[in-house]
C-alpha positions in Angstrom: -39.4 50.2 46.5 -40.1 47.2 44.2 -37.3 45.4 42.5 -37.7 42.6 40.0 -35.3 40.3 38.3 -35.8 39.9 34.5 -34.6 37.9 31.6 -32.0 39.6 29.6 -30.7 39.1 26.0 -27.9 36.9 27.2 -30.4 34.5 28.8 -32.6 34.6 25.7 -29.6 33.8 23.5 -28.6 30.9 25.7 -32.2 29.5 25.7 -32.5 29.7 21.9 -29.0 28.5 21.2 -29.6 25.4 23.4 -32.9 24.6 21.7 -31.4 24.9 18.2 -28.4 22.8 19.1 -30.6 20.1 20.6 -32.9 20.1 17.6 -29.9 19.7 15.2 -28.4 16.9 17.4 -31.7 15.0 17.3 -32.2 15.7 13.6 -35.5 17.3 14.6 -37.8 19.1 12.3 -37.1 22.9 11.8 -38.7 25.0 14.6 -39.7 28.5 15.5 -38.6 29.7 18.9 -39.8 32.7 20.9 -38.6 34.2 24.2 -40.6 36.9 25.9 -40.2 38.9 29.1 -42.6 38.8 32.0 -45.1 41.1 30.3 -45.1 38.9 27.2 -43.0 41.3 25.1 -40.9 39.6 22.5 -37.2 39.5 23.3 -35.9 37.1 20.8 -37.3 35.1 17.9 -35.7 32.5 15.6 -37.1 30.6 12.8 -34.9 27.7 11.7 -34.4 27.2 8.0 -37.4 25.3 6.7 -39.7 25.9 9.7 -43.3 26.0 8.7 -44.8 29.4 8.1 -47.5 28.8 10.7 -44.9 28.1 13.4 -43.7 31.7 13.2 -46.8 33.2 14.7 -47.6 30.2 16.9 -44.3 30.3 18.8 -44.8 34.0 19.6 -48.4 33.6 20.7 -47.6 30.6 22.9 -44.8 32.5 24.6 -47.0 35.6 25.1 -49.8 33.5 26.5 -47.6 31.6 29.0 -46.3 35.0 30.3 -49.7 36.6 30.3 -51.4 33.7 32.1 -48.4 32.9 34.4 -48.7 29.3 33.5 -47.6 26.8 30.9 -49.9 26.9 27.9 -50.6 23.2 28.2 -52.4 23.9 31.5 -54.5 26.8 30.3 -57.6 24.9 29.2 -57.9 23.1 32.5 -57.3 26.3 34.5 -59.9 28.2 32.5 -62.5 25.4 32.7 -62.2 25.4 36.5 -63.1 29.1 36.4 -65.7 28.7 33.6 -63.7 31.0 31.3 -62.9 30.8 27.6 -60.1 32.4 25.6 -62.5 34.9 24.2 -63.1 36.3 27.7 -59.7 37.8 27.7 -60.5 40.1 24.8 -57.0 39.4 23.4 -56.7 37.8 20.0 -53.1 36.9 20.8 -53.7 34.2 23.4 -53.8 30.5 22.9 -54.1 27.3 25.0 -52.0 25.2 22.7 -49.1 23.5 24.5 -45.5 24.6 23.8 -45.3 27.8 25.9 -43.4 27.4 29.2 -42.9 29.9 31.9 -39.4 30.8 33.2 -39.7 31.2 37.0 -37.6 33.2 39.5 -37.4 30.6 42.3 -35.4 33.1 44.4 -38.3 35.5 44.8 -41.0 35.0 47.4 -43.5 34.3 46.1 -41.9 32.9 42.9 -42.4 35.3 39.9 -42.5 34.7 36.2 -39.3 36.1 34.6 -40.7 35.4 31.1 -41.6 32.5 28.8 -40.2 30.4 26.1 -42.2 28.7 23.3 -41.4 26.4 20.5 -43.6 25.6 17.6 -43.2 23.2 14.7 -43.8 19.7 16.0 -47.2 18.1 15.2 -47.3 17.1 18.9 -47.3 20.1 21.2 -45.9 17.9 24.0 -42.6 17.9 22.0 -42.7 21.7 21.5 -43.0 21.9 25.3 -40.2 19.5 25.9 -37.9 21.5 23.7 -38.9 24.8 25.5 -38.0 23.1 28.8 -34.6 22.0 27.4 -33.9 25.6 26.6 -34.9 26.9 30.0 -32.8 24.2 31.7 -29.7 25.9 30.1 -30.2 28.8 32.5 -29.1 26.5 35.4 
Protein backbone atom coordinates (compact mmCIF):
# COMPACT_ATOMS: atom_id res chain seq x y z
CA UNK A 1 0.00 0.00 0.00
CA UNK A 2 1.23 3.46 -0.89
CA UNK A 3 0.54 6.43 1.37
CA UNK A 4 1.34 10.02 0.56
CA UNK A 5 1.18 13.20 2.61
CA UNK A 6 -0.43 16.13 0.82
CA UNK A 7 -0.98 19.81 1.27
CA UNK A 8 -4.43 20.64 2.56
CA UNK A 9 -6.51 23.79 2.47
CA UNK A 10 -5.26 24.81 5.92
CA UNK A 11 -1.67 24.78 4.67
CA UNK A 12 -2.61 26.63 1.49
CA UNK A 13 -4.43 29.28 3.57
CA UNK A 14 -1.39 29.71 5.84
CA UNK A 15 0.95 30.08 2.85
CA UNK A 16 -1.22 32.67 1.10
CA UNK A 17 -2.00 34.61 4.28
CA UNK A 18 1.71 34.81 5.11
CA UNK A 19 2.62 36.10 1.65
CA UNK A 20 -0.16 38.71 1.64
CA UNK A 21 0.77 39.90 5.14
CA UNK A 22 4.46 40.14 4.18
CA UNK A 23 3.62 42.06 1.03
CA UNK A 24 1.49 44.54 2.97
CA UNK A 25 4.17 45.00 5.67
CA UNK A 26 6.79 45.70 3.02
CA UNK A 27 4.45 47.95 1.01
CA UNK A 28 5.08 45.63 -1.91
CA UNK A 29 3.29 45.77 -5.20
CA UNK A 30 0.02 43.82 -5.46
CA UNK A 31 0.61 40.16 -6.29
CA UNK A 32 -1.14 37.06 -7.52
CA UNK A 33 -0.47 33.90 -5.51
CA UNK A 34 -1.21 30.29 -6.45
CA UNK A 35 -0.90 27.08 -4.44
CA UNK A 36 -1.17 23.70 -6.18
CA UNK A 37 -1.05 20.09 -5.00
CA UNK A 38 1.62 17.60 -6.04
CA UNK A 39 -0.13 17.01 -9.39
CA UNK A 40 -0.26 20.72 -10.15
CA UNK A 41 -4.00 21.05 -9.52
CA UNK A 42 -4.97 24.47 -8.18
CA UNK A 43 -5.85 24.48 -4.48
CA UNK A 44 -5.94 28.18 -3.73
CA UNK A 45 -5.54 31.36 -5.72
CA UNK A 46 -5.55 34.98 -4.59
CA UNK A 47 -5.18 38.14 -6.62
CA UNK A 48 -4.48 41.12 -4.43
CA UNK A 49 -6.36 44.30 -5.27
CA UNK A 50 -4.53 46.05 -8.08
CA UNK A 51 -2.43 43.07 -9.17
CA UNK A 52 -1.66 43.09 -12.88
CA UNK A 53 -3.98 41.07 -15.12
CA UNK A 54 -1.01 39.08 -16.49
CA UNK A 55 0.03 38.01 -12.99
CA UNK A 56 -3.23 36.03 -12.63
CA UNK A 57 -2.32 33.41 -15.23
CA UNK A 58 1.42 33.53 -14.56
CA UNK A 59 1.12 32.63 -10.87
CA UNK A 60 -0.99 29.59 -11.73
CA UNK A 61 1.32 28.45 -14.54
CA UNK A 62 4.45 28.90 -12.39
CA UNK A 63 2.97 26.82 -9.56
CA UNK A 64 1.77 24.13 -11.98
CA UNK A 65 5.19 23.99 -13.65
CA UNK A 66 7.08 23.66 -10.37
CA UNK A 67 4.87 20.74 -9.33
CA UNK A 68 5.01 19.10 -12.76
CA UNK A 69 8.81 19.36 -13.09
CA UNK A 70 9.42 18.68 -9.37
CA UNK A 71 11.79 21.63 -9.25
CA UNK A 72 11.66 25.37 -8.73
CA UNK A 73 10.88 27.12 -11.99
CA UNK A 74 14.02 29.24 -11.77
CA UNK A 75 16.04 26.03 -12.34
CA UNK A 76 13.99 24.63 -15.24
CA UNK A 77 16.01 26.22 -18.07
CA UNK A 78 19.32 24.83 -16.82
CA UNK A 79 17.79 21.40 -16.14
CA UNK A 80 16.28 21.21 -19.64
CA UNK A 81 19.47 22.48 -21.32
CA UNK A 82 21.42 19.66 -19.66
CA UNK A 83 18.98 17.21 -21.27
CA UNK A 84 18.73 19.09 -24.58
CA UNK A 85 15.01 19.69 -24.04
CA UNK A 86 12.76 22.68 -24.66
CA UNK A 87 9.45 23.64 -23.09
CA UNK A 88 7.67 22.65 -26.31
CA UNK A 89 8.89 19.06 -25.85
CA UNK A 90 6.43 18.61 -22.99
CA UNK A 91 3.41 19.13 -25.29
CA UNK A 92 1.86 21.19 -22.49
CA UNK A 93 1.00 24.84 -23.13
CA UNK A 94 0.75 25.48 -19.38
CA UNK A 95 4.43 25.13 -18.48
CA UNK A 96 6.93 27.90 -17.97
CA UNK A 97 10.51 28.35 -16.93
CA UNK A 98 10.00 31.83 -15.45
CA UNK A 99 11.14 32.02 -11.84
CA UNK A 100 8.66 32.39 -9.04
CA UNK A 101 7.32 28.83 -8.72
CA UNK A 102 8.72 26.95 -5.71
CA UNK A 103 8.21 23.34 -4.66
CA UNK A 104 6.94 22.38 -1.22
CA UNK A 105 8.89 19.29 -0.17
CA UNK A 106 8.00 16.53 2.28
CA UNK A 107 11.34 16.12 3.99
CA UNK A 108 9.95 13.32 6.17
CA UNK A 109 9.52 10.93 3.23
CA UNK A 110 12.32 8.84 1.77
CA UNK A 111 13.08 9.91 -0.83
CA UNK A 112 11.71 13.44 -0.28
CA UNK A 113 8.50 14.01 -2.26
CA UNK A 114 6.89 17.15 -3.61
CA UNK A 115 3.76 17.99 -1.64
CA UNK A 116 2.83 20.80 -3.99
CA UNK A 117 4.07 24.17 -5.14
CA UNK A 118 3.60 27.86 -4.49
CA UNK A 119 4.02 30.64 -7.00
CA UNK A 120 3.93 34.39 -6.86
CA UNK A 121 3.66 36.73 -9.80
CA UNK A 122 3.66 40.49 -10.03
CA UNK A 123 7.18 41.70 -9.41
CA UNK A 124 9.25 42.73 -12.44
CA UNK A 125 12.06 40.58 -10.99
CA UNK A 126 11.17 36.91 -10.78
CA UNK A 127 13.75 36.54 -8.00
CA UNK A 128 11.46 38.61 -5.77
CA UNK A 129 8.45 36.47 -6.74
CA UNK A 130 10.47 33.42 -5.69
CA UNK A 131 11.53 35.05 -2.42
CA UNK A 132 7.88 35.74 -1.53
CA UNK A 133 6.89 32.15 -2.38
CA UNK A 134 9.63 30.88 -0.04
CA UNK A 135 8.37 33.17 2.73
CA UNK A 136 4.94 31.60 2.39
CA UNK A 137 6.33 28.06 2.46
CA UNK A 138 8.39 28.89 5.55
CA UNK A 139 5.11 29.50 7.41
CA UNK A 140 4.53 25.74 7.33
CA UNK A 141 7.40 25.30 9.77
